[in-house]
C-alpha positions in Angstrom: -11.3 -16.4 -16.4 -11.5 -16.2 -12.7 -13.9 -15.4 -9.9 -12.9 -12.6 -7.6 -14.5 -12.2 -4.1 -13.7 -10.0 -1.1 -15.2 -10.6 2.3 -14.5 -10.5 6.0 -13.8 -13.8 7.8 -14.0 -14.4 11.5 -10.8 -16.1 12.6 -11.2 -16.9 16.3 -11.7 -13.4 17.8 -10.4 -11.4 14.8 -12.2 -10.3 11.7 -9.9 -10.5 8.8 -10.3 -9.3 5.2 -9.9 -12.1 2.7 -9.5 -11.8 -1.1 -10.3 -15.0 -2.9 -9.4 -15.8 -6.5 -10.9 -19.0 -8.1 -11.6 -20.5 -11.5 -15.3 -21.4 -12.0 -14.5 -23.5 -15.0 -11.6 -25.5 -13.8 -11.5 -25.8 -10.0 -9.4 -28.3 -8.1 -8.6 -29.1 -4.5 -5.3 -27.2 -4.8 -5.2 -23.9 -2.8 -2.5 -21.3 -2.5 -2.4 -19.3 0.8 -0.5 -16.0 0.7 1.6 -14.8 3.6 2.0 -11.0 3.2 5.1 -8.8 3.7 5.6 -6.5 6.6 4.1 -3.0 7.0 4.1 -0.8 3.9 6.0 -3.6 1.9 2.6 -5.4 1.9 0.9 -2.3 0.5 3.4 -1.6 -2.2 3.3 -5.2 -3.3 -0.4 -5.5 -3.4 -0.9 -4.9 -7.1 1.7 -7.5 -8.1 0.3 -10.1 -5.6 -3.2 -9.5 -7.1 -2.0 -9.9 -10.6 -0.1 -13.1 -9.8 -3.1 -14.5 -7.9 -5.3 -14.0 -11.0 -2.8 -16.0 -13.1 -2.7 -18.8 -10.6 -6.5 -18.9 -10.4 -6.7 -19.2 -14.2 -4.6 -22.3 -13.9 -7.3 -23.9 -11.8 -6.1 -23.3 -8.2 -7.8 -21.2 -5.6 -5.8 -18.4 -4.1 -6.5 -16.8 -0.7 -4.9 -13.4 0.1 -5.5 -12.3 3.7 -4.8 -9.1 5.6 -3.3 -10.0 9.0 -4.6 -8.5 12.2 -3.8 -4.8 12.4 -2.9 -4.6 8.7 -4.7 -3.8 5.5 -8.5 -3.8 5.8 -8.6 -6.2 8.8 -9.7 -5.2 12.2 -7.3 -4.0 14.9 -4.4 -1.7 15.1 -0.8 -2.6 14.2 0.3 -1.6 17.7 -1.7 -4.6 19.0 -0.3 -7.1 16.5 2.1 -9.9 17.6 3.8 -12.8 15.8 1.6 -15.2 17.8 -1.5 -13.4 16.7 -0.4 -13.6 13.1 0.4 -17.3 13.4 -3.1 -17.8 14.9 -4.6 -15.9 11.9 -2.9 -18.1 9.3 -3.6 -21.3 11.2 -7.3 -20.4 11.2 -7.2 -19.8 7.5 -5.6 -23.2 6.9 -8.4 -24.9 8.8 -11.0 -22.8 7.0 -9.5 -23.9 3.6 -9.7 -27.5 4.7 -13.3 -27.0 5.7 -14.0 -25.7 2.2 -12.7 -28.9 0.7 -9.1 -27.9 0.1 -7.1 -31.1 -0.4 -3.6 -29.5 -0.9 -2.3 -26.1 0.1 0.8 -24.3 -1.1 2.2 -21.6 1.2 3.2 -18.4 -0.7 5.4 -16.1 1.3 6.6 -12.6 0.4 9.6 -11.2 2.3 8.8 -11.6 6.1 5.8 -13.7 5.1 8.3 -16.5 4.2 9.4 -16.6 7.9 5.8 -16.6 9.0 5.0 -19.5 6.5 7.8 -21.8 7.8 7.1 -21.0 11.4 3.4 -21.9 10.9 4.3 -25.0 8.9 6.3 -26.3 11.9 3.5 -25.7 14.4 0.6 -27.2 12.5 -1.0 -30.4 13.7 0.1 -33.5 11.8 -3.3 -33.9 10.0 -3.0 -30.2 8.9 0.6 -30.3 8.0 0.2 -33.2 5.6 -2.0 -30.9 3.5 0.9 -28.6 2.7 2.5 -29.7 -0.5 4.6 -26.7 -1.6 6.4 -23.6 -0.4 6.7 -20.6 -2.7 9.1 -17.9 -1.6 9.4 -14.4 -3.1 12.5 -12.6 -1.9 12.5 -14.4 1.4 14.0 -12.7 4.5 16.6 -14.9 6.1 16.7 -13.2 9.6 14.0 -11.3 11.4 16.7 -9.5 13.4 18.5 -8.1 10.4 15.3 -7.0 8.8 14.0 -5.2 11.9 17.3 -3.3 12.1 16.7 -2.1 8.5 13.1 -1.2 9.4 14.2 0.8 12.5 16.6 2.8 10.2 13.5 4.5 8.8 13.0 6.0 12.2 16.7 7.0 12.4 16.5 8.7 9.0 13.4 10.7 10.1 15.2 11.8 13.2 18.0 13.4 11.1 15.6 16.3 10.5 14.8 16.8 14.2 16.7 17.9 17.2 16.6 14.4 18.7 18.8 12.2 16.5 18.6 8.5 17.3 20.5 5.4 16.6 19.2 1.9 15.9 20.7 0.7 19.2 18.7 3.4 21.0 15.5 2.2 19.5 16.2 -1.5 20.3 16.9 -0.6 23.9 13.6 1.2 24.2 11.8 -1.9 22.8 13.6 -4.2 25.2 12.4 -1.8 28.0 8.9 -2.6 26.9 8.2 0.7 25.2 6.4 1.1 21.9 8.0 3.1 19.1 6.6 4.7 16.0 8.4 3.8 12.8 7.3 5.1 9.4 3.7 5.5 10.6 3.5 2.1 12.3 3.5 1.7 16.1 5.8 -1.3 16.8 5.1 -3.1 20.0 7.9 -4.9 21.9 6.3 -8.3 21.7 6.2 -8.3 18.0 9.7 -7.0 17.8 11.1 -9.7 20.1 9.2 -12.5 18.4 10.2 -11.6 14.9 13.8 -10.8 15.9 14.3 -14.4 17.0 13.1 -16.0 13.7 15.8 -17.4 11.3 15.0 -19.2 8.1 18.1 -21.5 8.6 16.5 -22.9 11.7 13.7 -24.5 9.7 13.8 -27.6 7.4 10.8 -28.5 5.2 9.6 -32.0 5.0 11.0 -34.1 2.1 7.6 -34.4 0.5 7.2 -30.6 0.3 8.7 -28.9 -2.8 10.1 -25.4 -2.6 10.1 -22.6 -5.2 12.6 -19.9 -4.2 12.6 -16.7 -6.4 14.7 -13.6 -5.8 14.9 -10.3 -7.6 18.3 -9.4 -9.1 19.6 -6.3 -10.8 21.0 -8.3 -13.8 20.0 -11.3 -15.8 23.1 -13.3 -14.9 22.9 -12.7 -11.1 22.2 -15.7 -9.0 20.9 -16.0 -5.5 22.5 -14.1 -2.6 25.3 -16.2 -1.1 23.4 -16.4 2.2 20.3 -17.6 0.4 22.3 -20.2 -1.6 23.7 -21.6 1.6 20.2 -22.4 3.0 19.0 -23.8 -0.4 22.0 -26.2 -0.5 21.4 -27.2 3.1 17.8 -28.1 2.3 18.8 -29.9 -0.9 21.3 -32.0 1.1 18.5 -33.0 3.3 16.5 -34.3 0.3 14.2 -31.3 0.0 13.3 -30.5 -3.7 14.2 -26.8 -4.2 13.9 -24.9 -7.5 15.8 -21.7 -6.9 16.3 -18.9 -9.3 16.6 -15.1 -9.7 14.8 -12.9 -12.1 15.8 -9.4 -13.2 13.7 -6.5 -11.8 13.3 -3.8 -9.2 12.7 -4.1 -5.5 8.9 -3.8 -6.0 8.2 -4.1 -2.2 9.7 -0.6 -1.6 9.4 1.1 -5.0 8.1 4.6 -5.3 5.7 3.5 -8.0 3.8 0.2 -8.3 6.0 -2.3 -10.2 4.6 -5.1 -12.3 7.2 -7.8 -13.0 5.8 -10.2 -15.6 9.0 -12.1 -15.5 8.5 -12.8 -11.8 4.9 -14.0 -12.4 6.1 -16.2 -15.4 8.8 -17.7 -13.2 6.3 -18.4 -10.5 3.9 -20.2 -12.8 6.7 -22.2 -14.4 8.2 -23.2 -11.0 4.8 -24.4 -9.8 4.0 -26.5 -12.9 4.5 -29.7 -10.9 2.1 -28.5 -8.3 -0.5 -27.6 -10.9 0.0 -30.9 -12.7 -1.1 -32.8 -9.6 -4.4 -31.0 -9.5 -7.6 -33.1 -9.8 -10.6 -31.5 -11.4 -13.4 -31.2 -9.0 -16.5 -29.1 -8.2 -15.6 -25.7 -6.7 -17.5 -26.0 -3.4 -16.7 -22.5 -2.4 -18.3 -20.7 -5.4 -21.8 -21.6 -4.1 -21.2 -20.3 -0.6 -22.2 -16.6 -0.2 -19.5 -14.5 1.4 -21.9 -13.0 4.0 -22.1 -16.4 5.7 -18.5 -16.1 6.9 -18.8 -13.1 9.2 -21.2 -11.3 11.6 -22.2 -7.7 10.9 -21.4 -5.1 13.5 -23.3 -2.0 14.5 -21.0 0.2 12.4 -20.3 -1.8 9.3 -17.3 -2.1 7.0 -18.5 -3.9 3.9 -16.2 -5.0 1.1 -17.8 -4.5 -2.3 -16.9 -5.3 -5.9 -18.3 -3.2 -8.7 -17.6 -2.8 -12.4 -16.1 -0.1 -14.5 -15.7 -0.5 -18.3 -15.8 -4.3 -18.0 -13.3 -4.5 -15.2 -13.9 -5.5 -11.5 -13.0 -2.9 -8.9 -12.6 -3.6 -5.2 -13.6 -1.3 -2.3 -14.7 -1.1 1.3 -17.7 1.0 2.5 -17.6 2.3 6.0 -21.2 2.9 7.0 -22.3 5.2 9.9 -24.7 4.2 12.6 -27.0 7.0 11.6 -28.3 7.9 8.2 -26.3 10.6 6.5 -26.8 12.6 3.3 -23.1 13.4 2.8 -20.4 10.8 2.2 -16.7 10.8 1.5 -15.0 9.0 -1.4 -11.3 8.3 -0.9 -9.4 8.2 -4.2 -5.9 6.5 -4.1 -2.7 7.6 -5.7 1.0 6.9 -6.0 2.2 3.4 -5.1 -0.6 2.8 -2.5 -3.9 1.0 -2.8 -7.1 1.7 -0.9 -5.5 1.1 2.5 -3.0 4.0 2.1 0.5 4.4 3.5 0.7 3.2 7.1 -3.1 2.4 6.8 -3.8 6.1 6.7 -7.0 5.8 4.6 -8.3 2.9 6.7 -7.8 4.8 10.0 -9.3 8.0 8.5 -12.4 6.2 7.2 -13.0 4.4 10.5 -12.6 7.7 12.4 -15.1 9.5 10.1 -17.6 6.7 10.2 -17.6 6.8 14.0 -18.6 10.4 13.7 -21.5 9.4 11.4 -19.7 10.3 8.1 -19.9 7.3 5.8 -16.8 6.7 3.6 -16.0 4.6 0.6 -12.4 3.6 -0.3 -11.7 1.9 -3.6 -8.9 0.8 -6.0 -9.3 2.2 -9.5 -8.5 0.0 -12.5 -5.0 -1.5 -12.4 -4.4 -0.6 -8.7 -4.5 -2.8 -5.7 -7.0 -5.6 -6.0 -8.9 -4.1 -9.0 -8.4 -5.7 -12.4 -7.4 -4.0 -15.7 -4.4 -2.2 -17.0 -2.9 0.5 -14.8 -3.7 4.0 -16.0 -2.5 7.5 -15.2 -4.2 9.6 -12.6 -5.5 11.8 -15.4 -7.5 8.9 -16.9 -9.6 7.7 -13.9 -12.7 9.8 -14.3 -14.8 6.7 -15.3 -13.5 4.9 -12.2 -14.5 7.8 -9.9 -17.9 8.0 -11.4 -18.5 4.3 -11.1 -17.3 4.4 -7.5 -19.8 7.2 -6.7 -22.6 5.2 -8.4 -21.7 2.2 -6.3 -21.6 4.2 -3.1 -25.0 5.7 -3.7 -26.4 2.3 -4.7 -25.4 0.9 -1.3 -26.5 4.1 0.5 -29.3 5.8 -1.5 -29.7 8.5 1.2 -26.3 9.9 0.3 -26.8 12.8 -2.2 -23.6 14.8 -1.6 -20.1 13.5 -2.2 -16.8 14.8 -0.8 -13.8 13.5 -2.7 -10.7 13.0 -0.6 -7.4 12.7 -2.4 -3.6 12.7 -1.6 -0.9 13.7 -4.1 -1.9 12.8 -7.6 -5.3 11.6 -6.4 -5.9 15.2 -5.3 -5.0 16.4 -8.8 -7.4 13.8 -10.3 -10.2 14.9 -8.0 -9.9 18.5 -8.9 -10.1 17.7 -12.6 -13.2 15.5 -12.1 -15.3 17.5 -9.6 -16.9 20.0 -11.9 -18.2 17.2 -14.2 -20.4 15.6 -11.6 -23.1 17.5 -9.8 -23.1 15.0 -6.9 -19.7 16.3 -5.8 -20.1 19.1 -3.4 -16.7 19.2 -1.7 -13.0 18.3 -2.2 -10.3 17.5 0.3 -7.0 17.9 -1.4 -3.8 16.9 0.4 -0.4 17.9 -1.0 -1.7 18.1 -4.7 0.7 16.9 -7.4 1.5 19.7 -9.8 5.1 18.5 -10.7 7.0 20.1 -13.6 10.7 20.1 -14.3 11.0 23.8 -13.6 8.9 23.7 -10.5 10.8 20.7 -9.1 14.1 22.4 -9.6 13.0 25.7 -8.1 11.6 24.0 -5.0 14.6 21.8 -4.5 16.9 24.8 -4.8 14.9 26.8 -2.3 13.8 24.1 0.2 17.0 22.0 0.2 20.1 23.8 -1.0 19.4 27.4 0.2 18.0 26.4 3.5 20.8 24.0 4.0 23.5 26.6 3.1 22.0 29.0 5.6 21.9 26.5 8.4 24.5 26.5 11.2 24.6 22.7 11.4 25.6 22.4 7.7 28.7 24.6 8.2 29.6 22.9 11.5 29.5 19.6 9.8 31.6 20.9 6.9 34.3 22.4 9.3 34.6 19.0 11.0 35.2 17.3 7.7 32.0 15.3 7.8 30.7 16.7 4.5 31.8 16.3 0.8 31.6 19.9 -0.2 32.7 19.2 -3.8 29.8 16.7 -4.3 27.3 19.1 -2.6 28.2 22.0 -4.9 28.3 19.8 -8.0 24.8 18.7 -7.2 23.8 22.3 -6.6 25.3 23.3 -10.0 23.3 20.5 -11.7 20.0 21.7 -10.2 20.7 25.3 -11.4 21.6 24.0 -14.9 18.4 22.0 -14.9 16.4 25.0 -13.9 17.8 27.0 -16.9 16.9 24.3 -19.3 13.3 24.1 -18.2 12.0 27.6 -18.8 8.9 26.1 -20.5 7.2 24.3 -17.7 6.0 20.8 -18.7 3.8 18.5 -16.6 5.3 15.4 -15.2 3.0 12.4 -14.6 3.4 10.6 -11.3 4.8 7.4 -12.7 2.6 7.6 -15.8 2.5 9.2 -19.2 0.1 12.1 -19.5 -2.2 12.5 -22.5 -0.3 14.3 -25.2 -3.4 16.2 -26.2 -3.0 18.4 -23.1 0.3 20.4 -22.9 -1.0 22.6 -20.1 0.9 22.3 -16.9 -0.7 20.3 -14.1 -0.9 23.6 -12.1 -2.9 25.2 -14.9 -5.2 22.2 -15.3 -5.8 22.2 -11.5 -6.5 25.9 -11.5 -9.1 25.5 -14.3 -10.7 22.5 -12.6 -11.1 24.3 -9.3 -12.4 27.4 -11.0 -15.1 25.5 -12.7 -16.0 23.6 -9.5 -18.6 25.5 -7.4 -18.3 23.5 -4.2 -16.2 23.8 -1.1 -12.6 22.9 -1.0 -10.2 22.0 1.9 -6.5 22.0 1.0 -4.1 20.4 3.5 -0.4 20.9 3.1 2.6 19.3 4.8 5.3 21.6 6.1 8.1 19.2 5.2 7.1 18.1 1.8 8.5 19.1 -1.6 5.3 18.3 -3.4 3.3 20.6 -1.1 6.0 23.3 -1.5 5.8 23.0 -5.3 2.0 23.4 -5.1 2.3 26.5 -2.9 4.9 27.9 -5.3 2.6 27.3 -8.3 -0.2 29.1 -6.5 2.0 32.1 -5.6 3.2 32.4 -9.2 -0.3 32.8 -10.5 -2.4 35.9 -9.6 -5.6 34.1 -10.7 -4.8 31.0 -8.7 -4.0 33.0 -5.6 -7.2 35.0 -5.8 -9.2 31.7 -6.4 -7.8 30.1 -3.2 -8.4 33.3 -1.2 -12.1 33.1 -2.0 -14.5 32.2 0.9 -15.2 28.6 -0.3 -11.5 27.6 0.0 -9.8 26.6 3.3 -6.1 26.0 3.5 -4.7 24.1 6.5 -1.0 23.5 7.1 0.4 20.6 9.2 3.7 22.3 10.0 6.2 19.5 10.5 4.5 16.7 8.6 6.0 14.7 5.7 4.2 13.9 2.5 2.0 11.0 3.9 1.5 12.4 7.4 3.3 9.4 8.8 3.1 10.2 12.5 0.0 9.5 14.5 -0.2 13.1 15.7 -0.2 14.3 12.1 -2.8 11.8 11.0 -5.0 12.7 13.9 -4.7 16.4 13.0 -5.7 15.6 9.4 -8.6 13.5 10.4 -9.9 16.1 12.9 -9.5 18.9 10.4 -11.4 16.9 7.8 -14.2 16.0 10.2 -14.7 19.6 11.4 -14.6 21.0 7.9 -17.2 18.4 6.5 -19.5 19.4 9.4 -19.0 23.1 8.9 -21.1 23.5 5.7 
């Protein structure tokens, strides 16, 4: 059993979102402070971090998970974040924990968060530093420089589809010239780049009294630590630091396409920290009696974290209230590997933009996603979650009597299935709806990738210069054609989940039926460079009824020509936000 609280905390001049896990029956002075991963690695890891936090809280410790400035639900933009600001954020949290009666604090770092943890540890005041008794590392980065090069390769990969191809060295030169660059939806400023680039784990040595748990993810059971990691571990051990290092089998959850729950990682974490938990002293949980609202000041335009229930589980969300009363609000439903923040904070930025235009928004995690408890479920089984979220939204804002559901990918599919069952829903915003089937996927891949590539001049120029493996390319093409022949009967494919066997209709058919039964207005936004959007358009074109439905007056289709699946560039996000705002105001 554990308590679960979400609130904003004022840390110096920054308002940070804090998620707190504690045990009301067995609370001690031991706290665990989480140092999050970088950019979307934090988002994709959120569910696993939340699940592990619950396990730690059940053992009697209190866990604090914070969104750093410019990340997650905290205030600010990523473009304004620096390493020094993040150090200041975490230093403030250490002092806040001490003020709450925290006697011992374990630092729990994930990826780049491990570098932030050791850097903060070295900079703490002596009376603060003596409170730190353990370092827990999940897949620690060893060098900021190497990681940033990998991060910049995301920008290089995106440039391959444009006329301006770039190299990592080009991007580094721009940063050293003091210019910001946009990478995978995040605007990276030069100060953050230079500060993180200089950090190396080998330059730090924990105190002898501080134990260390070092856990890495490996492809096989018999794999040990990376050689470079082992070298640092041995150096620390030679300097009398107690280090328990191990690897556990699993996938790279921080960049997986679907949320990954690794029970073996959580079990290894709990086992490695047994000595820390054993030193806990039972004491009254002072924090549980302090209302969250005492920790922050309300602004004119509020963002309020809320916790509500669905089928006995606790769900987390954030309500963006408008400065003026409004009768129509937007409910953002999450999908894929993201939680309520969205890829590159898309959902946060969208909600803040709409709220500024007096359109209130509610973002939430359904059961088993993000910070919400419960087993993860398929997008076709979240109707109860959507209904509970709308109930919560209206309870906080009784003046709202019309709901617009906003969903990307499989969340769009879920919204279209739910809408006609709830009279409060008057509109839908569906972005790149997920209607995946084996046959549809093969057809789109054949058309959008192979045929277009074979007809492009650059493909043949590259082939003539010997820069292309034609044999491999045509073998891949043959496999796609063979797959297409095998899948004449279109079957739905869940987005990382198993669909209900009772329904053998294709996702396209289910969506068509749901939208036919729904009598409200619908805005469909499609990306020009996205296979999911292309498959949706193909499914519409193959159905006369679906085509006629979408041509009716209550449907609007908007295309963002060069956008990818998550609208990862600022210009694309802004176009989506403006299109949504104008459409919501138009009826």
